[in-house]
Legacy VTK file of the C-alpha trace (Angstrom):
# vtk DataFile Version 3.0
C-alpha trace
ASCII
DATASET POLYDATA
POINTS 291 float
-118.911 -25.836 -156.401
-120.678 -28.986 -155.267
-122.582 -31.523 -157.316
-125.377 -33.370 -155.549
-125.909 -36.986 -156.565
-128.486 -39.348 -155.146
-127.371 -42.901 -154.292
-130.039 -45.194 -152.898
-132.164 -42.276 -151.726
-129.255 -40.529 -149.986
-127.980 -37.254 -151.355
-124.191 -36.998 -151.537
-122.376 -33.796 -152.364
-119.388 -34.301 -154.656
-116.772 -31.694 -155.592
-116.972 -30.441 -159.169
-113.309 -31.436 -159.762
-114.095 -35.028 -158.803
-116.966 -35.146 -161.278
-114.746 -33.821 -164.060
-112.151 -36.513 -163.321
-114.846 -39.189 -163.279
-116.254 -38.042 -166.633
-112.748 -37.901 -168.109
-111.960 -41.462 -166.989
-115.308 -42.736 -168.247
-114.713 -41.078 -171.630
-111.178 -42.550 -171.847
-112.412 -46.063 -171.045
-115.157 -45.822 -173.659
-112.646 -44.592 -176.225
-110.289 -47.460 -175.372
-113.136 -49.961 -175.675
-114.030 -48.604 -179.117
-110.404 -48.823 -180.280
-110.085 -52.387 -179.021
-113.308 -53.315 -180.784
-112.088 -51.793 -184.043
-108.665 -53.479 -183.861
-110.388 -56.768 -183.051
-112.434 -56.367 -186.240
-109.280 -55.709 -188.261
-107.630 -58.919 -187.015
-108.367 -62.159 -188.937
-110.426 -63.696 -186.116
-108.659 -67.059 -186.308
-107.987 -67.083 -182.537
-105.043 -69.377 -183.288
-102.606 -68.063 -180.679
-99.799 -67.645 -183.227
-99.274 -64.053 -182.061
-98.488 -65.257 -178.554
-101.895 -64.337 -177.111
-104.811 -66.619 -176.382
-107.194 -65.060 -178.904
-107.688 -62.033 -181.156
-109.498 -60.010 -178.476
-106.564 -60.216 -176.079
-104.226 -59.393 -178.964
-106.353 -56.330 -179.754
-106.167 -55.217 -176.128
-102.377 -55.634 -176.175
-102.069 -53.638 -179.407
-104.177 -50.736 -178.131
-102.404 -50.714 -174.771
-98.972 -50.753 -176.413
-99.990 -48.058 -178.908
-100.380 -45.622 -175.991
-96.581 -45.786 -175.663
-96.144 -44.952 -179.322
-95.084 -48.415 -180.481
-96.388 -51.942 -180.978
-92.937 -53.509 -181.221
-93.052 -57.239 -180.589
-96.732 -57.532 -181.478
-97.487 -59.109 -184.840
-100.221 -61.241 -186.390
-98.493 -63.909 -188.550
-101.744 -64.915 -190.225
-102.807 -61.413 -191.207
-99.257 -60.471 -192.153
-98.192 -56.995 -193.227
-101.523 -56.254 -194.907
-103.505 -56.567 -191.657
-100.792 -54.982 -189.508
-100.615 -51.969 -191.848
-104.350 -51.389 -191.403
-104.009 -51.630 -187.638
-101.038 -49.258 -187.427
-102.853 -46.767 -189.673
-105.894 -46.889 -187.391
-103.741 -46.470 -184.286
-101.808 -43.622 -185.872
-98.463 -45.417 -185.853
-95.830 -45.767 -188.589
-95.986 -48.886 -190.751
-93.567 -51.626 -189.668
-92.944 -54.509 -192.070
-91.986 -57.940 -190.865
-91.681 -61.123 -192.886
-93.296 -64.053 -191.070
-91.003 -66.901 -189.989
-91.043 -70.296 -191.665
-91.624 -73.727 -190.175
-88.581 -76.004 -190.535
-88.738 -79.809 -190.220
-85.415 -80.918 -188.725
-85.393 -84.519 -189.888
-84.113 -86.187 -193.034
-84.668 -89.750 -191.893
-86.561 -90.861 -194.967
-87.623 -94.464 -195.463
-84.402 -95.255 -197.328
-82.216 -93.680 -194.651
-83.550 -95.369 -191.539
-84.575 -98.997 -190.930
-88.104 -99.867 -189.916
-88.839 -101.955 -186.871
-91.935 -104.126 -186.259
-94.664 -102.723 -184.034
-97.500 -104.494 -182.265
-100.039 -101.784 -183.034
-100.114 -99.019 -185.625
-101.289 -96.009 -183.628
-103.014 -93.134 -185.495
-101.122 -90.092 -184.208
-97.542 -88.983 -183.589
-98.417 -88.208 -179.983
-99.707 -91.731 -179.398
-96.757 -93.295 -181.205
-94.250 -91.236 -179.243
-95.984 -92.057 -175.980
-95.769 -95.763 -176.698
-92.058 -95.719 -177.503
-90.143 -95.374 -180.743
-92.960 -96.254 -183.094
-92.050 -98.104 -186.259
-88.685 -96.373 -186.739
-85.470 -97.136 -184.936
-84.730 -93.493 -184.157
-86.374 -92.292 -180.961
-85.942 -88.662 -182.075
-87.103 -88.721 -185.716
-90.287 -87.726 -187.498
-93.028 -90.315 -186.978
-94.969 -89.275 -190.061
-98.487 -89.648 -188.643
-99.426 -86.084 -189.551
-100.264 -84.368 -186.253
-98.675 -81.247 -187.759
-100.706 -81.640 -190.938
-103.956 -81.817 -188.959
-103.032 -78.752 -186.919
-102.209 -76.522 -189.906
-105.080 -74.289 -191.035
-103.278 -73.184 -194.171
-102.591 -76.494 -195.898
-98.881 -75.688 -195.637
-97.501 -78.935 -194.246
-98.076 -82.523 -195.345
-96.572 -85.942 -194.823
-94.879 -87.155 -197.988
-96.036 -90.792 -198.435
-92.835 -91.653 -200.302
-90.413 -90.411 -197.646
-92.593 -90.734 -194.553
-91.588 -87.211 -193.479
-93.483 -83.973 -192.979
-92.713 -81.323 -195.599
-93.489 -77.598 -195.514
-94.759 -75.570 -198.475
-92.969 -72.285 -197.835
-95.317 -70.318 -200.104
-98.288 -71.262 -197.908
-96.645 -71.216 -194.463
-97.548 -68.136 -192.400
-95.367 -69.020 -189.436
-98.284 -69.459 -187.038
-96.459 -72.173 -185.083
-99.384 -74.601 -184.840
-97.254 -77.444 -186.205
-94.467 -76.584 -183.771
-96.770 -76.867 -180.790
-98.228 -80.281 -181.678
-95.001 -82.095 -182.650
-94.308 -84.415 -179.692
-90.626 -84.712 -180.567
-90.006 -80.980 -181.070
-88.638 -81.571 -184.555
-90.349 -78.524 -186.082
-89.147 -74.991 -185.295
-89.807 -71.503 -186.646
-86.908 -69.769 -188.363
-86.543 -66.427 -190.105
-86.410 -66.483 -193.888
-83.084 -65.614 -195.447
-82.606 -63.417 -198.526
-84.250 -65.034 -201.512
-85.702 -67.666 -199.207
-82.258 -69.172 -198.600
-81.725 -71.127 -195.417
-79.288 -73.599 -193.914
-80.182 -75.854 -191.017
-79.346 -79.202 -189.432
-81.861 -81.868 -190.483
-81.461 -83.936 -187.342
-82.308 -83.740 -183.639
-80.726 -87.049 -182.568
-78.663 -86.435 -179.441
-77.169 -89.927 -179.192
-73.417 -90.506 -179.675
-72.291 -90.987 -183.284
-72.297 -94.798 -183.403
-75.788 -95.014 -181.923
-77.167 -92.232 -184.128
-75.806 -93.754 -187.336
-77.116 -97.188 -186.370
-80.694 -95.921 -186.701
-80.261 -93.354 -189.498
-77.640 -93.098 -192.228
-77.898 -89.309 -192.413
-77.858 -88.517 -188.706
-75.769 -85.688 -187.291
-72.930 -87.199 -185.238
-71.662 -83.972 -183.709
-68.245 -84.608 -185.277
-67.455 -80.898 -185.404
-66.461 -80.727 -189.076
-69.105 -78.059 -189.735
-68.022 -76.063 -186.694
-64.403 -76.035 -187.865
-65.457 -74.939 -191.360
-67.609 -72.023 -190.144
-65.752 -68.695 -190.141
-68.566 -66.823 -188.432
-68.784 -68.735 -185.162
-72.363 -69.676 -186.025
-72.157 -73.379 -185.139
-71.896 -75.045 -181.750
-72.005 -78.700 -180.712
-74.573 -79.497 -178.028
-75.356 -83.045 -176.848
-73.639 -84.681 -179.857
-75.619 -82.428 -182.203
-74.618 -79.476 -184.400
-76.649 -76.323 -183.814
-76.618 -73.441 -186.319
-77.439 -69.973 -185.020
-79.547 -68.360 -187.801
-78.628 -64.875 -186.575
-74.912 -65.537 -187.030
-75.086 -67.700 -190.155
-73.963 -65.897 -193.333
-75.181 -68.656 -195.676
-71.675 -69.346 -196.967
-72.508 -73.115 -197.286
-69.059 -74.243 -196.082
-70.654 -76.350 -193.356
-72.823 -78.133 -195.911
-69.892 -79.296 -198.005
-67.947 -80.475 -194.937
-70.709 -82.563 -193.337
-69.782 -86.259 -193.817
-73.364 -87.512 -193.409
-75.215 -84.800 -195.389
-77.123 -83.858 -192.254
-77.127 -80.145 -193.081
-79.714 -78.836 -195.523
-79.489 -75.809 -197.749
-82.585 -74.564 -199.518
-83.055 -72.193 -202.465
-79.394 -72.125 -203.527
-80.189 -73.161 -207.155
-77.145 -74.643 -208.927
-75.107 -75.198 -205.790
-78.022 -77.014 -204.222
-78.359 -79.269 -207.274
-74.705 -80.316 -206.988
-75.116 -81.057 -203.287
-78.194 -83.209 -203.914
-76.229 -85.235 -206.505
-73.462 -85.745 -203.951
-76.009 -86.968 -201.388
-77.488 -89.397 -203.910
-74.034 -90.769 -204.671
-73.340 -91.235 -200.955
-76.643 -93.060 -200.499
-75.916 -95.389 -203.430
-72.478 -96.113 -202.017
-73.942 -97.226 -198.692
-76.350 -99.699 -200.254
LINES 1 292
291 0 1 2 3 4 5 6 7 8 9 10 11 12 13 14 15 16 17 18 19 20 21 22 23 24 25 26 27 28 29 30 31 32 33 34 35 36 37 38 39 40 41 42 43 44 45 46 47 48 49 50 51 52 53 54 55 56 57 58 59 60 61 62 63 64 65 66 67 68 69 70 71 72 73 74 75 76 77 78 79 80 81 82 83 84 85 86 87 88 89 90 91 92 93 94 95 96 97 98 99 100 101 102 103 104 105 106 107 108 109 110 111 112 113 114 115 116 117 118 119 120 121 122 123 124 125 126 127 128 129 130 131 132 133 134 135 136 137 138 139 140 141 142 143 144 145 146 147 148 149 150 151 152 153 154 155 156 157 158 159 160 161 162 163 164 165 166 167 168 169 170 171 172 173 174 175 176 177 178 179 180 181 182 183 184 185 186 187 188 189 190 191 192 193 194 195 196 197 198 199 200 201 202 203 204 205 206 207 208 209 210 211 212 213 214 215 216 217 218 219 220 221 222 223 224 225 226 227 228 229 230 231 232 233 234 235 236 237 238 239 240 241 242 243 244 245 246 247 248 249 250 251 252 253 254 255 256 257 258 259 260 261 262 263 264 265 266 267 268 269 270 271 272 273 274 275 276 277 278 279 280 281 282 283 284 285 286 287 288 289 290
């Protein structure tokens, strides 16, 4: 059977099978477009890029395309969280997959009392400008500059510069793990880490890669890469790279042995209640002893 179609005045005979294929493809494309549109509507519309895609439309396209394979593994909207992702998986006919969003971690403890200030010729308004001009008004060329680029980038009011310490601090109850603060920090101090059970986490509060004598000269609580934490760890979770201790969050069992062995209190532990209180008192005593 032939189907006659007119194109520009010329009649062209097309096989019936070709027409059926054409109609089928057209119907599939329209269905895909409708699904993408619906998923796009279910997404928050922030177009923040925290999912790894440029905007919500591209994320919607990726979700629909991946759903054809029966999974959307690796695709997640940190801002919408489980609530939005559950709606999307229900619409796409996929099983619900829960995932707790990561948390932004500020890897610097060089508060005003821990690091000396140096005179500057001009007080620049942003961390990016300060970093581009040199060390800024702190001796450490790796530490937090405290001008609040991360604070300006956060849409969720989850990170602020503490005026008393001069450091950026994250409110874990408001952080959605979008990564905006990570991307704007010129010194790469902020990273995203998974949340431990009960919100517990252990990490090195320093990114200074200078040898120990140089690091301590600019900050009293700098990591010196001495290896004491590495020796104390029974789970092979700590390595020393460029004079700096690095804790692998996937291997760390939160035993806190590294925290108690660090001679400069460069390792932080959060949400450990009583044990954390005792550690903070030890740090205060060490600070008083150095004055």
